[in-house]
Each structure stands twice: as C-alpha cells, then as structure tokens.
C-alpha positions as CSV (number, residue, x, y, z in Angstrom):
1,X,0.0,0.0,0.0
2,X,2.8,2.4,0.9
3,X,4.7,1.5,-2.3
4,X,1.6,2.3,-4.4
5,X,1.2,5.6,-2.5
6,X,4.8,6.5,-3.2
7,X,4.4,5.6,-6.9
8,X,1.3,7.8,-7.2
9,X,3.2,10.7,-5.6
10,X,6.1,10.2,-7.9
11,X,3.8,10.0,-11.0
12,X,2.1,13.3,-9.9
13,X,5.4,15.0,-9.3
14,X,6.7,13.8,-12.7
15,X,3.8,15.4,-14.7
16,X,3.3,18.6,-12.7
17,X,4.8,22.0,-13.6
18,X,8.2,22.3,-12.0
19,X,8.3,18.6,-11.6
20,X,10.8,15.9,-12.5
21,X,9.9,15.9,-16.2
22,X,10.3,19.7,-16.6
23,X,13.6,19.6,-14.7
24,X,15.2,16.6,-16.5
25,X,14.3,18.0,-20.0
26,X,16.5,21.0,-19.3
27,X,19.1,19.3,-17.0
28,X,19.9,16.2,-19.0
29,X,21.6,17.9,-22.0
30,X,23.5,20.2,-19.6
31,X,24.7,17.1,-17.6
32,X,26.0,15.5,-20.8
33,X,27.6,18.8,-21.9
34,X,29.6,19.1,-18.6
35,X,30.6,15.4,-18.9
36,X,31.8,16.0,-22.4
37,X,33.8,19.0,-21.3
38,X,35.5,16.8,-18.6
39,X,36.2,14.1,-21.3
40,X,37.8,16.8,-23.6
41,X,40.2,17.9,-20.8
42,X,41.1,14.3,-20.2
43,X,41.8,13.5,-23.9
44,X,43.8,16.8,-24.2
45,X,46.1,15.9,-21.3
46,X,46.3,12.3,-22.5
47,X,47.7,13.4,-25.9
48,X,50.1,15.8,-24.1
49,X,51.3,12.9,-21.9
50,X,52.2,11.1,-25.1
51,X,54.1,14.1,-26.5
52,X,56.3,14.9,-23.5
53,X,56.2,14.8,-19.7
54,X,57.0,18.5,-19.5
55,X,53.9,19.4,-21.7
56,X,51.7,17.1,-19.6
57,X,53.0,18.5,-16.3
58,X,52.5,22.1,-17.6
59,X,49.0,21.7,-19.0
60,X,47.2,21.4,-15.7
61,X,48.5,24.4,-13.7
62,X,48.6,26.7,-16.8
63,X,45.1,25.6,-17.9
64,X,43.6,25.9,-14.4
65,X,45.2,29.4,-14.0
66,X,43.7,30.5,-17.3
67,X,40.3,29.2,-16.5
68,X,40.4,30.7,-13.0
69,X,41.0,34.2,-14.5
70,X,38.4,33.6,-17.2
71,X,35.8,32.4,-14.7
72,X,35.2,36.0,-13.5
73,X,34.2,36.9,-17.1
74,X,32.4,33.6,-17.8
75,X,30.3,34.0,-14.6
76,X,29.4,37.6,-15.5
77,X,28.6,37.0,-19.2
78,X,26.6,33.8,-18.7
79,X,24.3,35.4,-16.1
80,X,22.4,36.7,-19.2
81,X,20.8,33.2,-18.9
82,X,18.8,34.5,-16.0
83,X,17.7,37.6,-17.8
84,X,16.6,35.5,-20.8
85,X,14.8,33.1,-18.5
86,X,12.8,35.9,-16.8
87,X,12.0,37.6,-20.1
88,X,10.9,34.3,-21.5
89,X,8.7,33.6,-18.5
90,X,7.2,37.1,-18.8
91,X,6.7,36.4,-22.5
92,X,8.6,39.6,-23.3
93,X,10.3,37.8,-26.3
94,X,11.5,40.9,-28.2
95,X,13.8,41.8,-25.3
96,X,15.7,38.4,-25.5
97,X,17.8,39.0,-28.6
98,X,19.1,42.4,-27.7
99,X,20.0,41.3,-24.1
100,X,22.1,38.4,-25.5
101,X,24.1,40.9,-27.6
102,X,24.9,43.1,-24.6
103,X,26.5,40.0,-23.0
104,X,28.4,39.5,-26.2
105,X,29.8,43.0,-26.0
106,X,31.1,42.3,-22.5
107,X,32.9,39.3,-23.9
108,X,35.1,41.8,-25.8
109,X,36.0,43.5,-22.5
110,X,36.9,40.2,-20.9
111,X,39.0,39.1,-23.9
112,X,40.9,42.4,-23.9
113,X,41.8,42.1,-20.2
114,X,43.0,38.5,-20.8
115,X,45.1,39.7,-23.7
116,X,46.6,42.3,-21.5
117,X,47.4,39.6,-18.8
118,X,49.1,37.4,-21.4
119,X,51.9,40.0,-21.7
120,X,52.9,39.1,-18.1
121,X,52.9,35.3,-18.7
122,X,56.7,35.0,-18.0
123,X,56.5,37.0,-14.8
124,X,53.5,35.0,-13.6
125,X,55.2,31.6,-14.0
126,X,58.6,32.9,-12.8
127,X,56.8,33.9,-9.6
128,X,55.2,30.4,-9.3
129,X,58.7,29.0,-9.5
130,X,58.3,25.7,-11.4
131,X,61.4,24.2,-13.0
132,X,62.5,26.0,-16.2
133,X,61.5,23.2,-18.6
134,X,57.9,23.0,-17.3
135,X,57.6,26.8,-16.8
136,X,58.6,27.3,-20.5
137,X,55.7,25.0,-21.6
138,X,53.3,26.7,-19.1
139,X,54.1,30.1,-20.5
140,X,53.3,28.9,-24.1
141,X,50.1,27.2,-23.1
142,X,48.8,30.0,-20.9
143,X,49.7,32.8,-23.4
144,X,48.0,31.2,-26.4
145,X,44.8,30.4,-24.4
146,X,44.7,34.1,-23.3
147,X,45.1,35.1,-27.0
148,X,42.0,33.0,-27.9
149,X,39.7,34.1,-25.1
150,X,37.3,36.0,-27.3
151,X,35.6,33.1,-29.2
152,X,35.2,31.2,-26.0
153,X,33.6,34.1,-24.1
154,X,31.5,35.0,-27.1
155,X,30.2,31.5,-27.5
156,X,29.3,31.5,-23.7
157,X,27.4,34.7,-24.3
158,X,25.3,33.5,-27.2
159,X,24.6,30.2,-25.6
160,X,22.4,32.1,-23.1
161,X,19.8,32.6,-25.9
162,X,19.1,28.9,-25.8
163,X,20.0,28.0,-22.2
164,X,17.8,30.8,-20.7
165,X,14.8,29.5,-22.6
166,X,15.4,25.9,-21.5
167,X,16.4,24.8,-25.1
168,X,19.5,23.0,-23.8
169,X,19.5,20.3,-26.5
170,X,20.9,23.0,-28.9
171,X,23.6,23.9,-26.4
172,X,24.5,20.2,-26.1
173,X,24.8,19.7,-29.9
174,X,26.9,22.8,-30.4
175,X,29.2,22.0,-27.4
176,X,29.7,18.4,-28.6
177,X,30.6,19.7,-32.1
178,X,33.1,22.1,-30.7
179,X,34.6,19.4,-28.5
180,X,35.0,17.0,-31.4
181,X,36.7,19.6,-33.5
182,X,39.0,20.4,-30.5
183,X,40.0,16.7,-30.1
184,X,40.7,16.2,-33.8
185,X,42.9,19.3,-34.0
186,X,44.5,18.3,-30.7
187,X,45.9,15.2,-32.4
188,X,46.9,17.0,-35.7
189,X,48.6,20.0,-34.1
190,X,50.2,18.3,-31.1
191,X,51.9,15.6,-33.2
192,X,52.1,17.3,-36.6
193,X,49.7,15.1,-38.5
194,X,47.9,15.6,-41.9
195,X,50.6,17.9,-43.1
196,X,50.3,20.3,-40.2
197,X,53.3,21.3,-38.1
198,X,54.2,19.5,-34.8
199,X,53.4,22.2,-32.2
200,X,53.2,20.3,-28.9
201,X,51.5,22.2,-26.1
202,X,51.0,25.2,-28.3
203,X,49.0,23.0,-30.7
204,X,46.8,21.9,-27.8
205,X,46.0,25.5,-27.0
206,X,45.3,26.3,-30.7
207,X,43.0,23.3,-31.0
208,X,41.1,24.7,-28.0
209,X,40.7,28.0,-29.8
210,X,39.6,26.3,-33.0
211,X,36.9,24.4,-31.1
212,X,35.7,27.7,-29.5
213,X,35.5,29.4,-32.9
214,X,33.4,26.5,-34.2
215,X,31.0,26.9,-31.3
216,X,30.8,30.7,-31.7
217,X,30.1,30.4,-35.5
218,X,27.4,27.8,-35.0
219,X,25.7,29.8,-32.2
220,X,25.9,33.1,-34.2
221,X,24.4,31.4,-37.3
222,X,21.5,29.9,-35.4
223,X,20.8,32.9,-33.1
224,X,20.6,35.3,-36.0
225,X,18.4,33.1,-38.2
226,X,15.3,34.7,-39.8
227,X,13.0,32.6,-37.6
228,X,14.7,33.7,-34.3
229,X,14.9,37.3,-35.4
230,X,11.2,37.4,-36.2
231,X,10.2,36.2,-32.7
232,X,13.1,37.2,-30.5
233,X,14.6,40.3,-32.3
234,X,18.0,38.7,-32.5
235,X,19.4,41.0,-35.2
236,X,19.1,44.1,-33.0
237,X,22.8,44.6,-32.3
238,X,22.6,48.2,-30.9
239,X,24.6,48.6,-27.7
240,X,22.4,49.3,-24.6
241,X,24.6,50.7,-21.9
242,X,21.8,50.8,-19.4
243,X,21.2,47.1,-19.8
244,X,25.0,46.4,-19.7
245,X,25.1,48.2,-16.4
246,X,22.2,46.1,-15.1
247,X,23.9,42.9,-16.3
248,X,27.1,43.9,-14.5
249,X,25.1,44.7,-11.3
250,X,23.8,41.1,-11.1
251,X,26.4,39.2,-13.2
252,X,29.6,40.5,-11.8
253,X,28.9,39.2,-8.3
254,X,28.2,35.9,-10.0
255,X,31.6,36.0,-11.7
256,X,33.4,36.8,-8.5
257,X,31.6,33.9,-6.8
258,X,32.6,31.7,-9.7
259,X,36.2,32.9,-9.3
260,X,36.4,32.2,-5.6
261,X,34.8,28.7,-6.2
262,X,37.6,27.9,-8.7
263,X,40.4,29.5,-6.6
264,X,39.4,27.9,-3.3
265,X,40.2,24.3,-4.3
266,X,43.4,25.5,-6.1
267,X,44.5,27.0,-2.8
268,X,43.6,23.9,-0.9
269,X,45.7,21.7,-3.3
270,X,48.7,24.0,-3.0
271,X,48.5,23.9,0.8
272,X,48.1,20.1,0.9
273,X,51.2,19.9,-1.4
274,X,53.3,21.4,1.4
275,X,52.5,18.3,3.6
276,X,54.2,15.8,1.3
277,X,54.2,14.3,-2.1
278,X,52.2,11.2,-1.1
279,X,49.5,13.4,0.6
280,X,49.2,15.6,-2.5
281,X,48.9,12.5,-4.8
282,X,46.2,11.0,-2.6
283,X,44.3,14.3,-2.4
284,X,44.6,14.8,-6.2
285,X,43.1,11.4,-6.8
286,X,40.2,12.0,-4.3
287,X,39.5,15.4,-5.8
288,X,39.6,14.0,-9.4
289,X,37.1,11.3,-8.4
290,X,34.9,13.9,-6.7
291,X,35.0,16.2,-9.8
292,X,34.1,13.4,-12.2
293,X,31.4,11.8,-10.0
294,X,29.7,15.1,-9.2
295,X,29.9,16.9,-12.5
296,X,26.1,16.3,-13.0
297,X,25.5,18.7,-10.1
298,X,26.8,21.6,-12.2
299,X,24.2,21.0,-14.9
300,X,21.5,20.6,-12.2
301,X,22.5,23.9,-10.6
302,X,22.2,25.8,-13.9
303,X,18.8,24.1,-14.5
304,X,17.6,25.3,-11.1
305,X,18.5,28.9,-11.9
306,X,16.8,28.7,-15.3
307,X,13.5,27.3,-13.9
308,X,13.5,29.7,-11.0
309,X,14.0,32.6,-13.5
310,X,11.3,31.4,-15.8
311,X,8.7,30.9,-13.1
312,X,9.5,34.2,-11.4
313,X,9.1,35.9,-14.8
314,X,5.6,34.5,-14.8
315,X,5.0,35.6,-11.2
316,X,4.7,31.9,-10.2
317,X,6.9,31.9,-7.1
318,X,5.2,28.7,-5.8
319,X,6.3,26.8,-9.0
320,X,9.8,28.2,-8.6
321,X,9.9,26.8,-5.1
322,X,8.6,23.5,-6.3
323,X,11.3,23.3,-9.0
324,X,14.0,23.8,-6.3
325,X,12.8,20.8,-4.2
326,X,12.5,18.8,-7.4
327,X,16.2,19.5,-8.1
328,X,17.0,18.3,-4.5
329,X,15.0,15.1,-4.9
330,X,16.8,14.2,-8.1
331,X,20.3,15.1,-6.9
332,X,20.0,13.3,-3.6
333,X,18.8,10.2,-5.3
334,X,22.1,10.3,-7.3
335,X,24.3,11.4,-4.4
336,X,23.0,8.7,-2.1
337,X,24.3,6.1,-4.6
338,X,27.7,7.8,-5.0
339,X,28.2,8.3,-1.2
340,X,27.5,4.6,-0.5
341,X,29.9,3.6,-3.4
342,X,32.7,5.8,-1.9
343,X,32.3,4.1,1.5
344,X,31.7,0.5,0.4
345,X,33.7,0.1,-2.8
346,X,36.4,2.9,-2.8
347,X,39.0,0.7,-4.6
348,X,36.8,0.7,-7.7
349,X,37.3,4.4,-8.0
350,X,41.0,4.3,-7.2
351,X,41.9,1.5,-9.6
352,X,42.0,3.6,-12.9
353,X,44.6,5.9,-11.4
354,X,47.0,3.0,-10.8
355,X,47.5,2.6,-14.5
356,X,51.0,3.5,-15.5
357,X,52.1,4.3,-12.0
358,X,54.6,2.5,-9.8
359,X,52.6,-0.2,-7.9
360,X,54.5,0.4,-4.6
361,X,53.5,4.1,-4.7
362,X,49.8,3.2,-5.3
363,X,49.9,0.8,-2.4
364,X,51.5,3.5,-0.2
365,X,48.7,6.0,-0.9
366,X,45.8,3.6,-1.2
367,X,44.8,3.5,2.5
368,X,45.1,7.3,2.7
369,X,43.0,7.7,-0.5
370,X,40.3,5.4,0.9
371,X,40.1,7.6,4.0
372,X,40.0,10.8,1.9
373,X,37.1,9.3,-0.1
374,X,35.2,9.1,3.2
375,X,35.7,12.8,3.6
376,X,34.4,13.3,0.0
377,X,31.4,11.2,1.0
378,X,30.7,13.4,4.0
379,X,31.3,16.6,2.0
380,X,28.9,15.3,-0.7
381,X,26.0,15.1,1.8
382,X,26.0,18.9,2.0
383,X,27.2,19.9,-1.4
384,X,23.8,19.5,-3.1
385,X,22.2,22.0,-0.7
386,X,25.0,24.4,-1.4
387,X,24.7,24.2,-5.2
388,X,20.8,24.1,-5.4
389,X,19.9,26.8,-2.8
390,X,22.7,29.1,-4.2
391,X,21.5,28.5,-7.7
392,X,17.9,29.2,-6.7
393,X,18.5,32.6,-5.2
394,X,20.9,33.5,-8.0
395,X,18.1,32.6,-10.5
396,X,16.0,35.4,-8.8
397,X,18.9,37.9,-8.8
398,X,20.3,37.6,-5.2
399,X,23.9,37.4,-6.6
400,X,25.3,40.0,-4.2
401,X,24.5,37.9,-1.2
402,X,26.0,34.8,-2.8
403,X,29.2,36.7,-3.6
404,X,29.6,38.2,-0.1
405,X,28.9,35.0,1.7
406,X,31.3,33.0,-0.5
407,X,34.1,35.5,0.0
408,X,33.6,35.6,3.8
409,X,33.4,31.9,4.2
410,X,36.1,31.0,1.8
411,X,38.5,33.3,3.6
412,X,37.5,32.8,7.3
413,X,36.0,29.3,7.2
414,X,38.4,27.7,4.7
415,X,41.6,29.5,3.7
416,X,42.8,30.9,7.0
417,X,41.9,27.8,9.1
418,X,43.5,25.5,6.6
419,X,46.7,27.6,6.5
420,X,46.9,27.7,10.4
421,X,46.1,23.9,10.7
422,X,48.4,22.6,8.0
423,X,51.2,25.2,7.7
424,X,51.4,26.7,11.3
425,X,50.5,23.7,13.5
426,X,51.5,20.9,11.0
427,X,48.3,18.9,11.8
428,X,48.5,17.0,8.5
429,X,46.3,16.2,5.5
430,X,43.3,15.0,7.5
431,X,43.0,18.3,9.4
432,X,42.9,20.1,6.0
433,X,40.2,17.9,4.7
434,X,38.2,18.2,7.9
435,X,38.1,21.9,7.5
436,X,36.9,21.5,3.9
437,X,34.0,19.4,5.2
438,X,33.2,22.1,7.8
439,X,33.3,24.7,5.0
440,X,30.8,22.7,2.9
441,X,28.5,22.5,5.9
442,X,28.7,26.2,6.5
443,X,28.0,27.0,2.9
444,X,25.0,24.7,2.8
445,X,23.4,26.0,6.0
446,X,24.0,29.6,5.0
447,X,22.4,29.3,1.6
448,X,19.5,27.3,3.0
449,X,18.8,30.0,5.7
450,X,18.9,32.7,3.0
451,X,16.6,30.7,0.8
452,X,14.2,30.2,3.7
453,X,13.8,33.9,4.2
454,X,12.0,33.8,0.8
455,X,13.3,37.3,-0.1
456,X,14.2,35.8,-3.4
457,X,10.5,35.4,-4.3
458,X,10.2,39.2,-4.6
459,X,13.4,39.7,-6.6
460,X,13.7,40.1,-10.4
461,X,16.6,41.1,-12.6
462,X,14.2,42.6,-15.2
463,X,11.7,45.4,-14.7
464,X,8.3,44.0,-13.9
465,X,5.5,44.2,-11.4
466,X,5.9,41.5,-8.8
467,X,2.6,39.8,-8.0
468,X,2.3,37.4,-5.0
469,X,0.8,33.9,-5.6
C-alpha cells in the first residue's frame, strides 16, 4: 500500500509544472555537456602525456590558471541566462535577442583584459617558481589560451539565448561539435599530422581556440536566423549601456563567486602539497574522483537557476519553489548512490589511477586515498544543498549575497583555518580535509537559511511588477 502511494506521488510529481519531467528535459543535455567537457580535458592531457612529460605537467597548472581568471568573465557573461529566462517567463520575447548581444559585448572586454594579462605570462610563472623546462611550456600554453579568449567568451554569451529558454539540446549539440573539433585538431597539431606542423602544447592551445571558434560560429548562425529574429529580435545589435550596467550589477557578483569557487580548491591543493608528495597525490586522486562523479551537479544547478528565473518571470513563485525541491530530490537520489559507493567500494574508483604508476606508490597512498574518499562522501551530503539553494537565489537575482557570503566563508572558514592547521601547526592532511567538510556544511546551511527567508521570491533582474501567488 505504501509503495503504491509513493508511486502515485512520484507520478504526480513527474507530470506537474516544475516537476521531474520539466527539470530533466533541461538538465539532461547540460549534464551531458559538462561530462563531455571533462572528457575533452582528459583527452587533451592524454595526448600531451604522449608528447612529453613537460607538456603534460604544464597543462594542468597553466590551464587551471587561465580558467580561474576567465571564470570572472564567464560568470558575469553567462548570467544573461537568468535575464533571458525571466524575459521568456514574462513572454517579453522581443527583449531576449538584444539582451544576449549586450552580454556578447562584455565578452570583448573580458577578452581584452585576458590579452593584457598574457603579456605578463613569463612574470607569472617565474613567480610560481616551477622548474624551467615546465615553466617554458606553461608560458606557451597560458599565453595562447589568453590570446584566444574572445571566441570562448563570445560562445558562452550567445549560448544564453538557448539556455535561458530551456532549449538545452541545442547547447549540447553545439558544445559536442566544438569538443569533437578540438579533439581532432589536438591530435593533428600536437603531433604534426595531416601535413600540419608539430606544435606540442602550443598546438593543444590552438586546438582549444579552433573548437571555441566552431561553437561561436554555430551559435551566431542559429541565433541570427530569420525565424529567431522574427520572434526574439536577434538582429538588433545596438549597444544598450543601461542594460549592460544592469547585467554587470547582477552578473559581476556571480563572476566573483565563480572565481572564488575555482580558486578555493586550487589554494587547498597548493597547501596540501606542502605536507608531502604522497599526501598531495592521494588528495589529487580524491579530488579528481569527486569532480568526475559530481559533474552532474553543475548542470542541475544551472537548470535550477533557469527554472526559477522562468517561473518568477511568470509571477509563479510557488512553482519556482517546487522546482528547487524537485532538483534536490533528483540530486540526492544520485548522491546517495555515490556516497554509498565511496564508502563501500572505494577501490573501484582508485583502480583507474593505478594505470602507468609504480605499484608500490599506489599501495602506499591507497589507504590514505580510501580515507579521503570518506571525507568526500561526508562533503557530498551537504554539497547539493550548497549548489541548489545558491542557484535558486541566483536565479532570482540575489547574486550580491552569494558573492559576499562565499568571499567571507572561503577566507574565514576555509583558507585561514587550513593555513593555520596545515602550515602553522603541522596537523596534516586529515586536518585540512576536515576543515573543507566544515566549509561545505557552513555554505549549505548559510544558503539554506537565506533561501528560507523567501526574499528571493520578490526579486527580479528585469523590470516588472511582482505579484504574489
């Protein structure tokens, strides 16, 4: 009887507005897109490992540094998704096209600043202090990626036309096309195939840019089509500085939050690296497993912001709230499975990393890695609350609170305590990981309490009359 009752509840939640079906239609393509992006990075580094150990070693720090800097602009530009979602919910379709182009113009600003930063590539990596052979590769990779920031940022801007309306299948198809082009040119340019020069790590960076250009061209072609222009006014390219100012007001805090998200774990890895090589290796494996296993949460967070934005644009705050709890139901169903797997079968996740490594080193770090996966399991219990409740209030426009909270907690609940525990008092790797779990709990509870004030229900990023109910 109870099973039948649960099934009927599930069936009702599946069909209703803001229910499981609505959520998964948008989320599933985004989940595949993020997974494909992770696969692209893996293949890229796999090819570089074939080419030279210096290129392979340089690709991760240079690539992460480039993406960390870009994340400020990516977070700002892609916040146009929320504007589009609210315009779409309000059925103010003619405002969608022009708003997307204002985001596109901000991409030029971000690209110019990255180009400026590229001139200091040698100074940056000299300060980091890696060995000369690796630093030389890092400089080449970082500099070329900075040169090619414009098509990547521009594609991110134009993707908002589809993502904000919940048409994520188009985003998926274009992203996969760009990734495939990237992978093909990776092989040709790194190794010098098909009559092309052998460029090594520079070729990998150029392949990334070619993939971004592919995505930008496809988005631009589709967005400006006659059909889209007729409905969404997508050929109105006139700069609107009033809208750009509004986009910066809500989007820039989102970019700063994105930057601190990216930088936080980078800082954590650097600090753990001071403990010892084995501790760093074990932590890297645990963090890689965490990233791969929980990549779907990123797509679910984006989906939550889109649905909240669309329903608030329709003045349907109750449906926005329903979509938030729908997201939590789906994510926790997945997370429960992963948490149990980390605890019960940790060696299944560790095994792939043993390929090509010295067996005695793997055996040395295996017990430590198993313990760290238990920390990941505990962290993962709270991470969905952090992602979904933060995404919900950002979908309404509460980005300033998210930015301020993340800066305060990342500094005072994570960075400073980790530095004191690991560097000052030499308490070891488990102390650092314990603080990261505490940080995850603090974030989850803070975002939940903000969400429960329901101030977000009265927020909008577009100009409209807010009606209760």
